[in-house]
N, C-alpha and C positions, 0 to 999 in steps of 0.2 A: 549407396548410390544416391546422389543428389541430382535432381532435375529441375531446372527453371525454364518455364515456357513463357515467352513474351508475345502478347497478342493484343490487338486493338479491340477484340471481342472476347474478353475473358469469360463471359457468361456461357459461351459455347463449350467451355471445357471444365468449368467448376463442378458441374454435376458428374461428368465422366470420371474425373480424377478422385472423386469421393465415393466411388462404388467399386464393388467386386474386388478383383485382384489388387488393384492399385490402393484401394482403401485398406485391405488386409496388410499389405506391405508397409503402409504408413503406420498403422496401429502397432505393428510388431517392431517398429523402429528400424526397418531395413531399407526404407525408402524415405527420402525427404523430397517432396514434390510440391512446387509452388507455381501457381499461374499468376502472372503479372500483367497489369494493364499498361499497355504501351503509352497511353495518354499521361501516365504519371511522369514521363520523361519529356513532355512537351513544355514549351516556354511561353506560349501565348495564352490569353484568357479563354480562347475558344478550344484549347487543347487539340489543335489541328495536327492530324497525322498524314494527310494526303494533299496533293496539289495536282494541277493540270500538267501534262508532259511538255517539256521543251520540244519544239518542232511540230507541235499540234498533234491531232489524232484523237480517237475516242478513248474514253476511260480515264481513270484517275491513277496517279502514281503515289505510292507511299513514300513519305519523306525519309531521308537517310539519317538525319540528326537524332530523332528520338531513339531509333534502334541502336545507334552507336553509343549514345549515353547509357542506355540500358545494359548493353554488353559490357561497357567499362565499369559500371557499378556492380555488376554481378560476377564478372570474371575474376578468376584467381589463376595462379600458375598451373593449377591442375584441371582447368576447365577446357572443354572442347565445345566450340560454337558450331551448331548445326543449323542449316537452312534447308527446309523442304522446297524443292524447285524442280520443274521438268528437266532442267539442265544437269541434274545430279546423277550419281550412280544409282542404278535401279536397286531398290531395297530387297534384301533377301535374309534368310535365316542366318546365313554366314555373317552378314554385316551385323545382325542383331547380336550375335556372339562376340563380334569384335567390340561393339559398343558396351557390352557387358563388362569389359575390362576397364572402362573409364570410371573415374571417381565423380566427375561432375559434367553434366551436359546442359548447355544452354541452347534451347531450340527457339528460333525466332519464326514468327508466322507472318508471311506476306498476305496481302488481301488486294481486292480490286484488280487493277491491271498488273500489279507487281510492285516490287520495291526498287527505288532508285538504284541503278546498276552499280553505283559506287559502294554499296553494301558488301559487294564481293571481296573487297580488300580486308574485311573484318571477320570473314567466315573461315572456319577450319575444315568443314566437310559439307558437301552438297549432296542431298539425298532425294531421289524421286521414288514415289510409291507406285509408279506405273504410267503408261502412256495414255493419259486422259486428263481432263481439266476439272479442277475443283474451284470453288469460290475463294478459298483461302487455304492457308497452311495449317489450320487448326486440326483438321481430321488427320493429316499425315503426322502431326506432332503427337496426337493421341495414340496413333498406331505404333509409332516408334517407342513411346513411353511404355505402352502395354506390352509390346513384344519383347522388350529388353527386361523389364521389371519381373515378368513372370519366370525368367530364367534365374533370378537371384535365389540361391538356396534358402529355403525357409518361407518364401513368399507363397509358393504352392506347397501344401502339406506333403505331397508325394512328388518330389522332383523327378522321379522316374516317369511320371505322366508327361511332363514337359519334354524330357529327353527322348521320348518315343513318338512325339508328334510328327506330323507331316513335315518334310523337308530336312529333318535332322540328319537323316542318312542319305539324302538326295532323292528319296521316294515319297509318294503320298502314303499316308498311314493306311492301315487296313480298316475294314469296316468293323464296327462294334455293335453289340446287341445287348438288350436287357429284357426283363419280363414285359409281356407274356411270351411264352415260347412260340406261339402261333398268333399272328394278327392278320385278319382278313385273308387267310389262306397263305400268307407268307411266313415261312418257318425259319427259325434260327438254325444255322448250320449245326448239324448233329455233333460234329467234333468239338464244338465249343462247350458242349454240355457233358463231354466224356470224362473230364477230370484228368485226362492224359496231357500233361503240360508240354511234353515234347511234341506230340501231334498238334497241339494247339499252336505252339510256336511256329511249326512248319506251315500250318494253314495260314497263319497271319502273314508270314513272309510271302507266301505265294499269292495271297489276296492283295497284298501291298504291290507286288510286281504287276499283277493283272490290272489293278485299278490305275496304276501309273501309266502302263502301256496304252490303256483305253482312253483315259481322260487327259493325260499330260505326256504325249509321246515325246515331247522335247526333253522332259526330265528323264524319261526312260532311256533315251538315246545317250544323254550325258552320263547316266549311271553305268550303262554298258561300256562306254568308252573308258571309264575309270577302271573297270575290271580287266581291261585288255593289257 
């Protein structure tokens, strides 16, 4: 998996991509992940990436030219260009699984008021991480990279851990416990210490259903609809 992230603020991402799962994936040679400075594709001496909007109004608009130059330099016939935006499809574990099948992702990060709308002619997929506003696309880019890369076999030592996480089967995952068996009067469910794997599996499924019904009734309803 190759991922290129283009941003006007690379320092926001360089630390993130060099730690934890993303670092491990790169060290194992399973991920090639690079953060690029958008200003490297500017043409003026001030390395300008934004300008005031036509028609007036508050805020600054990111210029389309540097992004298009970056895309053209980085793109190959096997590339998919992704833009985090409120106008995109809402991100989910299912979409993460779809992106896992790609060979190369180019993720461009808007900032300020947004990117000149003409950028849409150069994008293959628009993704939203939710109905809220962020300062830029850097955090969504990091979320997309992390959620996809952790699914690559070998990045996580036990891929079964990723396969059993929340949303993989449409439900929230069950609760997990570790030592001590009692903490401030709160006990670990006895069945989890029984050694009976059949009973433990049943408990975990029931707990998953209960948690989803209580905390995410929308998911619980969708899950039940699929069973009909």
